[in-house]
C-alpha positions in Angstrom: 31.0 4.0 31.8 30.0 1.8 28.9 26.4 0.9 28.4 25.4 -2.3 30.1 27.9 -2.0 32.9 26.3 -2.3 36.3 29.0 -1.1 38.7 30.5 2.3 39.4 33.9 3.4 40.6 32.4 5.8 43.2 29.2 7.8 44.0 30.2 10.6 41.7 30.5 8.2 38.8 26.9 7.0 39.5 25.6 10.6 39.8 27.3 11.8 36.6 25.9 8.7 34.8 22.4 9.8 35.9 22.6 13.5 35.1 25.2 13.4 32.4 24.6 15.4 29.2 23.2 18.8 28.4 19.5 18.3 28.9 19.0 16.1 32.0 20.0 18.9 34.5 17.7 21.3 32.7 14.8 18.8 32.8 15.4 18.3 36.5 15.5 22.0 37.1 12.2 22.4 35.2 10.6 19.7 37.3 11.8 21.3 40.5 8.6 23.2 41.0 6.2 20.3 40.4 4.5 18.1 37.9 4.6 19.2 34.2 3.1 17.9 31.0 5.4 17.1 28.1 4.6 20.4 26.2 5.3 22.4 29.3 8.7 20.8 29.7 9.5 21.3 26.1 8.8 25.1 26.4 10.8 25.3 29.7 13.8 23.4 28.3 14.5 25.8 25.5 16.4 24.4 22.5 15.7 20.7 23.2 14.2 18.7 20.3 11.1 16.6 20.9 13.1 13.4 20.2 15.9 14.3 22.6 13.4 15.3 25.4 11.6 12.0 25.0 14.9 10.1 25.1 16.2 12.0 28.2 12.9 11.6 30.0 12.9 7.9 29.3 16.4 7.6 30.7 15.5 9.6 33.8 12.5 7.4 34.3 14.6 4.2 33.8 17.0 5.5 36.5 14.1 6.1 39.0 14.6 9.9 38.9 11.4 10.9 37.1 7.9 9.4 37.4 5.7 9.3 34.3 1.9 9.4 35.0 -0.2 8.3 32.1 -4.0 8.3 32.5 -5.7 10.6 31.8 -2.8 12.6 30.5 1.0 12.2 30.4 2.6 14.1 33.2 6.1 14.0 34.7 7.3 14.6 38.2 10.3 13.9 40.4 10.5 10.8 42.5 12.0 11.0 46.0 15.5 10.2 44.7 14.9 12.8 42.0 14.1 15.5 44.6 17.2 14.5 46.5 19.3 14.7 43.3 17.8 18.2 42.5 18.7 19.3 46.0 22.3 18.2 45.4 22.4 20.1 42.1 21.2 23.4 43.7 24.7 24.4 44.9 26.1 23.7 41.4 23.4 25.9 39.9 24.2 28.7 42.4 27.9 28.4 41.5 26.9 28.8 37.8 24.9 31.8 38.6 27.7 33.3 40.6 30.4 32.8 38.0 28.4 32.9 34.7 29.7 36.3 33.7 33.3 35.3 34.3 32.9 32.0 32.4 31.4 33.9 29.4 34.2 36.5 29.5 36.8 33.7 29.5 35.1 32.0 26.6 34.9 35.2 24.6 38.6 36.0 25.2 39.5 32.4 24.2 37.5 32.7 21.0 39.4 35.9 20.0 42.9 34.3 20.5 44.7 33.0 17.5 44.6 29.2 17.2 47.3 27.5 19.3 48.0 30.6 21.4 48.9 29.9 25.0 47.5 31.9 27.8 50.2 31.3 30.1 
């Protein structure tokens, strides 16, 4: 969906728009167990740059998924829709846990194949 559009084709389109990208699901996962300060989130979401974490948190806040509490310190927590979204993502996380080894094995085999080789 292009930026600025205000309609979705279906519910899945809306959900993917909210959680799309590499970092948003990881941020939601980190917030699953409660409120965290920015530095805590940065440590828990390994590999994310400060700039990207700020951007992703702002988008999640804009979409009503994350609440940003300012005084006396900046803390982030999930809103009610954010908790519901996290609950919807739990089965996806379980699927990833169940099949992670197989996924990695397939990726490793594909990386060893000559360019343009067909598997079948």
